[in-house]
Structures are given as structure tokens and as C-alpha cells.
C-alpha angles and dihedrals in degrees: 000000000000118000100185137046124184136164136224109217128181094230115026145331103278105009136058122188127210133176119233112290091007122136127219143162134238119201118200115200121202122199128181135198115333089015092287113161114246115229125194097016115138116236115198123204124202126184117213115250093249091045093061087078090061109036145019125208126214097234140353094231138026132179119234116249126223089281090057092250130137113187125205125188117218130193125200113225126217095275125086119227144087127295127188120217118195118205118199130186115171106312094340123099134180128179125212127192117220115198118203110199131194 
């Protein structure tokens, strides 16, 4: 089973920033033992209840490709604020903050 989950974000390690009505992508990368990439694992994404006012996400689950990547598309809505997105694969979880600015 995987023992490591990391993300590749366009801006920084634990935050991504979007303007109102802007679209972006978040790529989650899963690696297993000896840094082997994990293919075919399902990664689930959940937006916090308060965050649903600020962003939408393309799907609630994506499978990892041969490079161990699962890509999610996000869209900022017309309301500024911060949303938290939790990514879960197996027992692993990672939370990302998405800031929607004016």
C-alpha cells in the first residue's frame, strides 16, 4: 500500500490561489515503497462545507495514471474566501487550502 502522498500545485506547497471565476488544476502524486509510483489507486477529493461557497471541483474521485498522478480541475466561484480540499487515498490524507481572491 502507499506510504506517501504529495501534491504538485502551481503556486506553493500547501496553498493555491485563484481569482474569482478562474479555473485551475491540482495534481496529486502517490508514491509507494522505495518511491515507486502508484498506478490505479483511487484518490477522493472532498471540499469543506464552508468551502463549497468558494470553489467547485471536477470530480470527487480520480484514478492515478502510470505516473502516479490524479488530476482534479477546480473552478473558483464568484465569492472570495478560503476553501479546504481534503484528498484521501487509502489511509492517507492531505489537505490543501484554496484561496479565492477578489
